[in-house]
Chimera marker file (.cmm) of the C-alpha trace (Angstrom):
<marker_set name="trace">
<marker id="1" x="54.903" y="191.768" z="-60.978" r="1" g="1" b="0" radius="0.5"/>
<marker id="2" x="55.381" y="193.727" z="-57.755" r="1" g="1" b="0" radius="0.5"/>
<marker id="3" x="52.396" y="195.373" z="-56.133" r="1" g="1" b="0" radius="0.5"/>
<marker id="4" x="51.961" y="199.023" z="-56.991" r="1" g="1" b="0" radius="0.5"/>
<marker id="5" x="50.131" y="201.884" z="-55.393" r="1" g="1" b="0" radius="0.5"/>
<marker id="6" x="50.453" y="204.387" z="-52.598" r="1" g="1" b="0" radius="0.5"/>
<marker id="7" x="52.244" y="203.108" z="-49.505" r="1" g="1" b="0" radius="0.5"/>
<marker id="8" x="50.855" y="204.064" z="-46.114" r="1" g="1" b="0" radius="0.5"/>
<marker id="9" x="53.306" y="203.442" z="-43.259" r="1" g="1" b="0" radius="0.5"/>
<marker id="10" x="52.131" y="201.747" z="-40.093" r="1" g="1" b="0" radius="0.5"/>
<marker id="11" x="50.644" y="203.947" z="-37.395" r="1" g="1" b="0" radius="0.5"/>
<marker id="12" x="52.971" y="202.119" z="-34.974" r="1" g="1" b="0" radius="0.5"/>
<marker id="13" x="56.282" y="204.026" z="-35.053" r="1" g="1" b="0" radius="0.5"/>
<marker id="14" x="58.353" y="200.934" z="-34.190" r="1" g="1" b="0" radius="0.5"/>
<marker id="15" x="56.854" y="198.995" z="-37.110" r="1" g="1" b="0" radius="0.5"/>
<marker id="16" x="57.285" y="201.892" z="-39.542" r="1" g="1" b="0" radius="0.5"/>
<marker id="17" x="60.932" y="202.260" z="-38.475" r="1" g="1" b="0" radius="0.5"/>
<marker id="18" x="61.688" y="198.546" z="-38.813" r="1" g="1" b="0" radius="0.5"/>
<marker id="19" x="60.045" y="198.409" z="-42.256" r="1" g="1" b="0" radius="0.5"/>
<marker id="20" x="62.093" y="201.394" z="-43.451" r="1" g="1" b="0" radius="0.5"/>
<marker id="21" x="65.356" y="199.921" z="-42.122" r="1" g="1" b="0" radius="0.5"/>
<marker id="22" x="64.650" y="196.493" z="-43.565" r="1" g="1" b="0" radius="0.5"/>
<marker id="23" x="63.636" y="197.785" z="-46.963" r="1" g="1" b="0" radius="0.5"/>
<marker id="24" x="66.578" y="200.213" z="-47.273" r="1" g="1" b="0" radius="0.5"/>
<marker id="25" x="69.185" y="197.606" z="-46.291" r="1" g="1" b="0" radius="0.5"/>
<marker id="26" x="67.784" y="194.441" z="-47.918" r="1" g="1" b="0" radius="0.5"/>
<marker id="27" x="67.177" y="193.106" z="-44.429" r="1" g="1" b="0" radius="0.5"/>
<marker id="28" x="70.683" y="193.632" z="-43.104" r="1" g="1" b="0" radius="0.5"/>
<marker id="29" x="69.143" y="196.073" z="-40.610" r="1" g="1" b="0" radius="0.5"/>
<marker id="30" x="65.788" y="195.448" z="-38.956" r="1" g="1" b="0" radius="0.5"/>
<marker id="31" x="65.980" y="191.784" z="-39.984" r="1" g="1" b="0" radius="0.5"/>
<marker id="32" x="65.571" y="190.310" z="-36.518" r="1" g="1" b="0" radius="0.5"/>
<marker id="33" x="62.759" y="190.315" z="-33.972" r="1" g="1" b="0" radius="0.5"/>
<marker id="34" x="63.244" y="188.492" z="-30.669" r="1" g="1" b="0" radius="0.5"/>
<marker id="35" x="66.648" y="187.539" z="-32.097" r="1" g="1" b="0" radius="0.5"/>
<marker id="36" x="65.032" y="185.607" z="-34.964" r="1" g="1" b="0" radius="0.5"/>
<marker id="37" x="64.756" y="186.432" z="-38.686" r="1" g="1" b="0" radius="0.5"/>
<marker id="38" x="61.740" y="188.222" z="-40.101" r="1" g="1" b="0" radius="0.5"/>
<marker id="39" x="60.267" y="188.838" z="-43.534" r="1" g="1" b="0" radius="0.5"/>
<marker id="40" x="58.424" y="191.870" z="-44.819" r="1" g="1" b="0" radius="0.5"/>
<marker id="41" x="54.901" y="191.254" z="-46.086" r="1" g="1" b="0" radius="0.5"/>
<marker id="42" x="53.364" y="193.833" z="-48.407" r="1" g="1" b="0" radius="0.5"/>
<marker id="43" x="49.624" y="193.643" z="-48.898" r="1" g="1" b="0" radius="0.5"/>
<marker id="44" x="46.865" y="195.819" z="-50.315" r="1" g="1" b="0" radius="0.5"/>
<marker id="45" x="44.592" y="197.360" z="-47.699" r="1" g="1" b="0" radius="0.5"/>
<marker id="46" x="41.132" y="195.799" z="-47.663" r="1" g="1" b="0" radius="0.5"/>
<marker id="47" x="39.443" y="199.157" z="-47.092" r="1" g="1" b="0" radius="0.5"/>
<marker id="48" x="42.021" y="201.777" z="-48.093" r="1" g="1" b="0" radius="0.5"/>
<marker id="49" x="43.476" y="200.072" z="-51.164" r="1" g="1" b="0" radius="0.5"/>
<marker id="50" x="46.876" y="201.384" z="-50.044" r="1" g="1" b="0" radius="0.5"/>
<marker id="51" x="50.002" y="199.265" z="-49.745" r="1" g="1" b="0" radius="0.5"/>
<marker id="52" x="50.622" y="198.097" z="-46.198" r="1" g="1" b="0" radius="0.5"/>
<marker id="53" x="53.901" y="196.593" z="-44.946" r="1" g="1" b="0" radius="0.5"/>
<marker id="54" x="54.283" y="194.370" z="-41.916" r="1" g="1" b="0" radius="0.5"/>
<marker id="55" x="57.167" y="192.466" z="-40.408" r="1" g="1" b="0" radius="0.5"/>
<marker id="56" x="56.431" y="188.806" z="-39.702" r="1" g="1" b="0" radius="0.5"/>
<marker id="57" x="58.494" y="186.029" z="-38.198" r="1" g="1" b="0" radius="0.5"/>
<marker id="58" x="60.239" y="184.088" z="-40.956" r="1" g="1" b="0" radius="0.5"/>
<marker id="59" x="58.645" y="180.681" z="-41.391" r="1" g="1" b="0" radius="0.5"/>
<marker id="60" x="59.617" y="179.109" z="-44.705" r="1" g="1" b="0" radius="0.5"/>
<marker id="61" x="59.866" y="175.676" z="-46.266" r="1" g="1" b="0" radius="0.5"/>
<marker id="62" x="60.902" y="174.969" z="-49.849" r="1" g="1" b="0" radius="0.5"/>
<marker id="63" x="60.168" y="178.535" z="-50.988" r="1" g="1" b="0" radius="0.5"/>
<marker id="64" x="56.717" y="178.649" z="-49.381" r="1" g="1" b="0" radius="0.5"/>
<marker id="65" x="56.213" y="181.070" z="-46.479" r="1" g="1" b="0" radius="0.5"/>
<marker id="66" x="53.762" y="181.047" z="-43.594" r="1" g="1" b="0" radius="0.5"/>
<marker id="67" x="52.017" y="184.116" z="-42.188" r="1" g="1" b="0" radius="0.5"/>
<marker id="68" x="50.647" y="183.624" z="-38.661" r="1" g="1" b="0" radius="0.5"/>
<marker id="69" x="48.005" y="186.190" z="-37.685" r="1" g="1" b="0" radius="0.5"/>
<marker id="70" x="48.886" y="185.963" z="-33.999" r="1" g="1" b="0" radius="0.5"/>
<marker id="71" x="49.394" y="189.617" z="-32.986" r="1" g="1" b="0" radius="0.5"/>
<marker id="72" x="50.842" y="188.297" z="-29.720" r="1" g="1" b="0" radius="0.5"/>
<marker id="73" x="47.675" y="186.424" z="-28.765" r="1" g="1" b="0" radius="0.5"/>
<marker id="74" x="45.461" y="189.513" z="-28.923" r="1" g="1" b="0" radius="0.5"/>
<marker id="75" x="41.683" y="188.917" z="-28.920" r="1" g="1" b="0" radius="0.5"/>
<marker id="76" x="41.303" y="190.141" z="-32.520" r="1" g="1" b="0" radius="0.5"/>
<marker id="77" x="43.109" y="189.468" z="-35.767" r="1" g="1" b="0" radius="0.5"/>
<marker id="78" x="45.767" y="191.895" z="-36.991" r="1" g="1" b="0" radius="0.5"/>
<marker id="79" x="44.616" y="194.381" z="-39.645" r="1" g="1" b="0" radius="0.5"/>
<marker id="80" x="46.651" y="192.601" z="-42.306" r="1" g="1" b="0" radius="0.5"/>
<marker id="81" x="44.437" y="189.509" z="-41.906" r="1" g="1" b="0" radius="0.5"/>
<marker id="82" x="41.541" y="191.303" z="-43.654" r="1" g="1" b="0" radius="0.5"/>
<marker id="83" x="43.956" y="192.539" z="-46.330" r="1" g="1" b="0" radius="0.5"/>
<marker id="84" x="44.989" y="188.979" z="-47.248" r="1" g="1" b="0" radius="0.5"/>
<marker id="85" x="41.394" y="187.745" z="-47.266" r="1" g="1" b="0" radius="0.5"/>
<marker id="86" x="40.295" y="190.601" z="-49.567" r="1" g="1" b="0" radius="0.5"/>
<marker id="87" x="43.462" y="190.780" z="-51.690" r="1" g="1" b="0" radius="0.5"/>
<marker id="88" x="45.453" y="187.528" z="-51.564" r="1" g="1" b="0" radius="0.5"/>
<marker id="89" x="48.193" y="188.657" z="-53.965" r="1" g="1" b="0" radius="0.5"/>
<marker id="90" x="51.067" y="189.817" z="-51.737" r="1" g="1" b="0" radius="0.5"/>
<marker id="91" x="54.759" y="190.558" z="-51.936" r="1" g="1" b="0" radius="0.5"/>
<marker id="92" x="57.306" y="188.951" z="-49.625" r="1" g="1" b="0" radius="0.5"/>
<marker id="93" x="60.759" y="190.367" z="-49.007" r="1" g="1" b="0" radius="0.5"/>
<marker id="94" x="63.165" y="187.902" z="-47.400" r="1" g="1" b="0" radius="0.5"/>
<marker id="95" x="66.390" y="189.871" z="-47.024" r="1" g="1" b="0" radius="0.5"/>
<marker id="96" x="67.277" y="190.865" z="-50.642" r="1" g="1" b="0" radius="0.5"/>
<marker id="97" x="64.844" y="188.400" z="-52.243" r="1" g="1" b="0" radius="0.5"/>
<marker id="98" x="61.489" y="189.835" z="-53.279" r="1" g="1" b="0" radius="0.5"/>
<marker id="99" x="58.687" y="187.935" z="-54.911" r="1" g="1" b="0" radius="0.5"/>
<marker id="100" x="54.980" y="187.774" z="-55.528" r="1" g="1" b="0" radius="0.5"/>
<marker id="101" x="52.973" y="185.237" z="-53.559" r="1" g="1" b="0" radius="0.5"/>
<marker id="102" x="49.387" y="184.110" z="-53.285" r="1" g="1" b="0" radius="0.5"/>
<marker id="103" x="48.052" y="183.939" z="-49.714" r="1" g="1" b="0" radius="0.5"/>
<marker id="104" x="45.770" y="181.053" z="-48.858" r="1" g="1" b="0" radius="0.5"/>
<marker id="105" x="44.285" y="180.572" z="-45.392" r="1" g="1" b="0" radius="0.5"/>
<marker id="106" x="44.638" y="176.969" z="-44.260" r="1" g="1" b="0" radius="0.5"/>
<marker id="107" x="42.569" y="174.910" z="-41.836" r="1" g="1" b="0" radius="0.5"/>
<marker id="108" x="42.321" y="171.372" z="-40.503" r="1" g="1" b="0" radius="0.5"/>
<marker id="109" x="45.181" y="168.926" z="-40.956" r="1" g="1" b="0" radius="0.5"/>
<marker id="110" x="46.974" y="171.233" z="-43.377" r="1" g="1" b="0" radius="0.5"/>
<marker id="111" x="46.973" y="173.966" z="-40.747" r="1" g="1" b="0" radius="0.5"/>
<marker id="112" x="48.281" y="171.546" z="-38.100" r="1" g="1" b="0" radius="0.5"/>
<marker id="113" x="51.215" y="170.671" z="-40.348" r="1" g="1" b="0" radius="0.5"/>
<marker id="114" x="52.103" y="174.308" z="-41.062" r="1" g="1" b="0" radius="0.5"/>
<marker id="115" x="51.476" y="175.346" z="-37.433" r="1" g="1" b="0" radius="0.5"/>
<marker id="116" x="54.031" y="172.784" z="-36.253" r="1" g="1" b="0" radius="0.5"/>
<marker id="117" x="56.589" y="174.321" z="-38.629" r="1" g="1" b="0" radius="0.5"/>
<marker id="118" x="55.711" y="177.834" z="-37.448" r="1" g="1" b="0" radius="0.5"/>
<marker id="119" x="55.938" y="176.884" z="-33.762" r="1" g="1" b="0" radius="0.5"/>
<marker id="120" x="59.314" y="175.220" z="-34.384" r="1" g="1" b="0" radius="0.5"/>
<marker id="121" x="60.585" y="178.477" z="-35.939" r="1" g="1" b="0" radius="0.5"/>
<marker id="122" x="59.018" y="180.688" z="-33.235" r="1" g="1" b="0" radius="0.5"/>
<marker id="123" x="57.850" y="178.770" z="-30.153" r="1" g="1" b="0" radius="0.5"/>
<marker id="124" x="55.922" y="181.773" z="-28.792" r="1" g="1" b="0" radius="0.5"/>
<marker id="125" x="53.127" y="181.002" z="-31.296" r="1" g="1" b="0" radius="0.5"/>
<marker id="126" x="51.895" y="178.205" z="-29.020" r="1" g="1" b="0" radius="0.5"/>
<marker id="127" x="51.926" y="180.620" z="-26.072" r="1" g="1" b="0" radius="0.5"/>
<marker id="128" x="50.053" y="183.223" z="-28.118" r="1" g="1" b="0" radius="0.5"/>
<marker id="129" x="47.383" y="180.659" z="-29.015" r="1" g="1" b="0" radius="0.5"/>
<marker id="130" x="46.942" y="179.767" z="-25.339" r="1" g="1" b="0" radius="0.5"/>
<marker id="131" x="46.416" y="183.471" z="-24.488" r="1" g="1" b="0" radius="0.5"/>
<marker id="132" x="43.404" y="183.968" z="-26.741" r="1" g="1" b="0" radius="0.5"/>
<marker id="133" x="40.012" y="182.352" z="-27.267" r="1" g="1" b="0" radius="0.5"/>
<marker id="134" x="40.150" y="182.909" z="-31.035" r="1" g="1" b="0" radius="0.5"/>
<marker id="135" x="41.775" y="180.363" z="-33.288" r="1" g="1" b="0" radius="0.5"/>
<marker id="136" x="44.815" y="182.125" z="-34.707" r="1" g="1" b="0" radius="0.5"/>
<marker id="137" x="44.607" y="182.138" z="-38.510" r="1" g="1" b="0" radius="0.5"/>
<marker id="138" x="47.473" y="180.887" z="-40.622" r="1" g="1" b="0" radius="0.5"/>
<marker id="139" x="48.164" y="181.643" z="-44.274" r="1" g="1" b="0" radius="0.5"/>
<marker id="140" x="50.399" y="179.739" z="-46.658" r="1" g="1" b="0" radius="0.5"/>
<marker id="141" x="52.148" y="182.118" z="-49.080" r="1" g="1" b="0" radius="0.5"/>
<marker id="142" x="52.908" y="180.303" z="-52.326" r="1" g="1" b="0" radius="0.5"/>
<marker id="143" x="55.060" y="181.810" z="-55.089" r="1" g="1" b="0" radius="0.5"/>
<marker id="144" x="53.295" y="183.160" z="-58.150" r="1" g="1" b="0" radius="0.5"/>
<marker id="145" x="54.877" y="181.929" z="-61.378" r="1" g="1" b="0" radius="0.5"/>
<marker id="146" x="56.400" y="184.678" z="-63.509" r="1" g="1" b="0" radius="0.5"/>
<marker id="147" x="54.914" y="185.088" z="-66.960" r="1" g="1" b="0" radius="0.5"/>
<link id1="1" id2="2" r="1" g="1" b="0" radius="0.2"/>
<link id1="2" id2="3" r="1" g="1" b="0" radius="0.2"/>
<link id1="3" id2="4" r="1" g="1" b="0" radius="0.2"/>
<link id1="4" id2="5" r="1" g="1" b="0" radius="0.2"/>
<link id1="5" id2="6" r="1" g="1" b="0" radius="0.2"/>
<link id1="6" id2="7" r="1" g="1" b="0" radius="0.2"/>
<link id1="7" id2="8" r="1" g="1" b="0" radius="0.2"/>
<link id1="8" id2="9" r="1" g="1" b="0" radius="0.2"/>
<link id1="9" id2="10" r="1" g="1" b="0" radius="0.2"/>
<link id1="10" id2="11" r="1" g="1" b="0" radius="0.2"/>
<link id1="11" id2="12" r="1" g="1" b="0" radius="0.2"/>
<link id1="12" id2="13" r="1" g="1" b="0" radius="0.2"/>
<link id1="13" id2="14" r="1" g="1" b="0" radius="0.2"/>
<link id1="14" id2="15" r="1" g="1" b="0" radius="0.2"/>
<link id1="15" id2="16" r="1" g="1" b="0" radius="0.2"/>
<link id1="16" id2="17" r="1" g="1" b="0" radius="0.2"/>
<link id1="17" id2="18" r="1" g="1" b="0" radius="0.2"/>
<link id1="18" id2="19" r="1" g="1" b="0" radius="0.2"/>
<link id1="19" id2="20" r="1" g="1" b="0" radius="0.2"/>
<link id1="20" id2="21" r="1" g="1" b="0" radius="0.2"/>
<link id1="21" id2="22" r="1" g="1" b="0" radius="0.2"/>
<link id1="22" id2="23" r="1" g="1" b="0" radius="0.2"/>
<link id1="23" id2="24" r="1" g="1" b="0" radius="0.2"/>
<link id1="24" id2="25" r="1" g="1" b="0" radius="0.2"/>
<link id1="25" id2="26" r="1" g="1" b="0" radius="0.2"/>
<link id1="26" id2="27" r="1" g="1" b="0" radius="0.2"/>
<link id1="27" id2="28" r="1" g="1" b="0" radius="0.2"/>
<link id1="28" id2="29" r="1" g="1" b="0" radius="0.2"/>
<link id1="29" id2="30" r="1" g="1" b="0" radius="0.2"/>
<link id1="30" id2="31" r="1" g="1" b="0" radius="0.2"/>
<link id1="31" id2="32" r="1" g="1" b="0" radius="0.2"/>
<link id1="32" id2="33" r="1" g="1" b="0" radius="0.2"/>
<link id1="33" id2="34" r="1" g="1" b="0" radius="0.2"/>
<link id1="34" id2="35" r="1" g="1" b="0" radius="0.2"/>
<link id1="35" id2="36" r="1" g="1" b="0" radius="0.2"/>
<link id1="36" id2="37" r="1" g="1" b="0" radius="0.2"/>
<link id1="37" id2="38" r="1" g="1" b="0" radius="0.2"/>
<link id1="38" id2="39" r="1" g="1" b="0" radius="0.2"/>
<link id1="39" id2="40" r="1" g="1" b="0" radius="0.2"/>
<link id1="40" id2="41" r="1" g="1" b="0" radius="0.2"/>
<link id1="41" id2="42" r="1" g="1" b="0" radius="0.2"/>
<link id1="42" id2="43" r="1" g="1" b="0" radius="0.2"/>
<link id1="43" id2="44" r="1" g="1" b="0" radius="0.2"/>
<link id1="44" id2="45" r="1" g="1" b="0" radius="0.2"/>
<link id1="45" id2="46" r="1" g="1" b="0" radius="0.2"/>
<link id1="46" id2="47" r="1" g="1" b="0" radius="0.2"/>
<link id1="47" id2="48" r="1" g="1" b="0" radius="0.2"/>
<link id1="48" id2="49" r="1" g="1" b="0" radius="0.2"/>
<link id1="49" id2="50" r="1" g="1" b="0" radius="0.2"/>
<link id1="50" id2="51" r="1" g="1" b="0" radius="0.2"/>
<link id1="51" id2="52" r="1" g="1" b="0" radius="0.2"/>
<link id1="52" id2="53" r="1" g="1" b="0" radius="0.2"/>
<link id1="53" id2="54" r="1" g="1" b="0" radius="0.2"/>
<link id1="54" id2="55" r="1" g="1" b="0" radius="0.2"/>
<link id1="55" id2="56" r="1" g="1" b="0" radius="0.2"/>
<link id1="56" id2="57" r="1" g="1" b="0" radius="0.2"/>
<link id1="57" id2="58" r="1" g="1" b="0" radius="0.2"/>
<link id1="58" id2="59" r="1" g="1" b="0" radius="0.2"/>
<link id1="59" id2="60" r="1" g="1" b="0" radius="0.2"/>
<link id1="60" id2="61" r="1" g="1" b="0" radius="0.2"/>
<link id1="61" id2="62" r="1" g="1" b="0" radius="0.2"/>
<link id1="62" id2="63" r="1" g="1" b="0" radius="0.2"/>
<link id1="63" id2="64" r="1" g="1" b="0" radius="0.2"/>
<link id1="64" id2="65" r="1" g="1" b="0" radius="0.2"/>
<link id1="65" id2="66" r="1" g="1" b="0" radius="0.2"/>
<link id1="66" id2="67" r="1" g="1" b="0" radius="0.2"/>
<link id1="67" id2="68" r="1" g="1" b="0" radius="0.2"/>
<link id1="68" id2="69" r="1" g="1" b="0" radius="0.2"/>
<link id1="69" id2="70" r="1" g="1" b="0" radius="0.2"/>
<link id1="70" id2="71" r="1" g="1" b="0" radius="0.2"/>
<link id1="71" id2="72" r="1" g="1" b="0" radius="0.2"/>
<link id1="72" id2="73" r="1" g="1" b="0" radius="0.2"/>
<link id1="73" id2="74" r="1" g="1" b="0" radius="0.2"/>
<link id1="74" id2="75" r="1" g="1" b="0" radius="0.2"/>
<link id1="75" id2="76" r="1" g="1" b="0" radius="0.2"/>
<link id1="76" id2="77" r="1" g="1" b="0" radius="0.2"/>
<link id1="77" id2="78" r="1" g="1" b="0" radius="0.2"/>
<link id1="78" id2="79" r="1" g="1" b="0" radius="0.2"/>
<link id1="79" id2="80" r="1" g="1" b="0" radius="0.2"/>
<link id1="80" id2="81" r="1" g="1" b="0" radius="0.2"/>
<link id1="81" id2="82" r="1" g="1" b="0" radius="0.2"/>
<link id1="82" id2="83" r="1" g="1" b="0" radius="0.2"/>
<link id1="83" id2="84" r="1" g="1" b="0" radius="0.2"/>
<link id1="84" id2="85" r="1" g="1" b="0" radius="0.2"/>
<link id1="85" id2="86" r="1" g="1" b="0" radius="0.2"/>
<link id1="86" id2="87" r="1" g="1" b="0" radius="0.2"/>
<link id1="87" id2="88" r="1" g="1" b="0" radius="0.2"/>
<link id1="88" id2="89" r="1" g="1" b="0" radius="0.2"/>
<link id1="89" id2="90" r="1" g="1" b="0" radius="0.2"/>
<link id1="90" id2="91" r="1" g="1" b="0" radius="0.2"/>
<link id1="91" id2="92" r="1" g="1" b="0" radius="0.2"/>
<link id1="92" id2="93" r="1" g="1" b="0" radius="0.2"/>
<link id1="93" id2="94" r="1" g="1" b="0" radius="0.2"/>
<link id1="94" id2="95" r="1" g="1" b="0" radius="0.2"/>
<link id1="95" id2="96" r="1" g="1" b="0" radius="0.2"/>
<link id1="96" id2="97" r="1" g="1" b="0" radius="0.2"/>
<link id1="97" id2="98" r="1" g="1" b="0" radius="0.2"/>
<link id1="98" id2="99" r="1" g="1" b="0" radius="0.2"/>
<link id1="99" id2="100" r="1" g="1" b="0" radius="0.2"/>
<link id1="100" id2="101" r="1" g="1" b="0" radius="0.2"/>
<link id1="101" id2="102" r="1" g="1" b="0" radius="0.2"/>
<link id1="102" id2="103" r="1" g="1" b="0" radius="0.2"/>
<link id1="103" id2="104" r="1" g="1" b="0" radius="0.2"/>
<link id1="104" id2="105" r="1" g="1" b="0" radius="0.2"/>
<link id1="105" id2="106" r="1" g="1" b="0" radius="0.2"/>
<link id1="106" id2="107" r="1" g="1" b="0" radius="0.2"/>
<link id1="107" id2="108" r="1" g="1" b="0" radius="0.2"/>
<link id1="108" id2="109" r="1" g="1" b="0" radius="0.2"/>
<link id1="109" id2="110" r="1" g="1" b="0" radius="0.2"/>
<link id1="110" id2="111" r="1" g="1" b="0" radius="0.2"/>
<link id1="111" id2="112" r="1" g="1" b="0" radius="0.2"/>
<link id1="112" id2="113" r="1" g="1" b="0" radius="0.2"/>
<link id1="113" id2="114" r="1" g="1" b="0" radius="0.2"/>
<link id1="114" id2="115" r="1" g="1" b="0" radius="0.2"/>
<link id1="115" id2="116" r="1" g="1" b="0" radius="0.2"/>
<link id1="116" id2="117" r="1" g="1" b="0" radius="0.2"/>
<link id1="117" id2="118" r="1" g="1" b="0" radius="0.2"/>
<link id1="118" id2="119" r="1" g="1" b="0" radius="0.2"/>
<link id1="119" id2="120" r="1" g="1" b="0" radius="0.2"/>
<link id1="120" id2="121" r="1" g="1" b="0" radius="0.2"/>
<link id1="121" id2="122" r="1" g="1" b="0" radius="0.2"/>
<link id1="122" id2="123" r="1" g="1" b="0" radius="0.2"/>
<link id1="123" id2="124" r="1" g="1" b="0" radius="0.2"/>
<link id1="124" id2="125" r="1" g="1" b="0" radius="0.2"/>
<link id1="125" id2="126" r="1" g="1" b="0" radius="0.2"/>
<link id1="126" id2="127" r="1" g="1" b="0" radius="0.2"/>
<link id1="127" id2="128" r="1" g="1" b="0" radius="0.2"/>
<link id1="128" id2="129" r="1" g="1" b="0" radius="0.2"/>
<link id1="129" id2="130" r="1" g="1" b="0" radius="0.2"/>
<link id1="130" id2="131" r="1" g="1" b="0" radius="0.2"/>
<link id1="131" id2="132" r="1" g="1" b="0" radius="0.2"/>
<link id1="132" id2="133" r="1" g="1" b="0" radius="0.2"/>
<link id1="133" id2="134" r="1" g="1" b="0" radius="0.2"/>
<link id1="134" id2="135" r="1" g="1" b="0" radius="0.2"/>
<link id1="135" id2="136" r="1" g="1" b="0" radius="0.2"/>
<link id1="136" id2="137" r="1" g="1" b="0" radius="0.2"/>
<link id1="137" id2="138" r="1" g="1" b="0" radius="0.2"/>
<link id1="138" id2="139" r="1" g="1" b="0" radius="0.2"/>
<link id1="139" id2="140" r="1" g="1" b="0" radius="0.2"/>
<link id1="140" id2="141" r="1" g="1" b="0" radius="0.2"/>
<link id1="141" id2="142" r="1" g="1" b="0" radius="0.2"/>
<link id1="142" id2="143" r="1" g="1" b="0" radius="0.2"/>
<link id1="143" id2="144" r="1" g="1" b="0" radius="0.2"/>
<link id1="144" id2="145" r="1" g="1" b="0" radius="0.2"/>
<link id1="145" id2="146" r="1" g="1" b="0" radius="0.2"/>
<link id1="146" id2="147" r="1" g="1" b="0" radius="0.2"/>
</marker_set>
């Protein structure tokens, strides 16, 4: 069941524009960042309770997606990190496909495995990690079975 509630667009105009283009065109427009495919992640705001939409690099294997909280190697986590911790039920849009997923932060060997996949899809993740002293969090987004 898709998430419901009031949507609050990003305060970053470029993100809000890309989300609107992507959503309106099933990813035919706004579907690339740095020349690589992206997905749209919808989460519930940890504090506001409003729907938040973010574009993330597409990292997928066998129907499971990865969300890397890199924010370009910034010193703090992106706002959506707290959303996934507080409300792990999310929606992923991958071009025309939309589905419900459960976000689970991974660590240790499991994180190493998924990080290697993410870095293969978008090599800048390794550069981002080298730019910051924080360990960049990584979530596995697993499909929720339909009832």
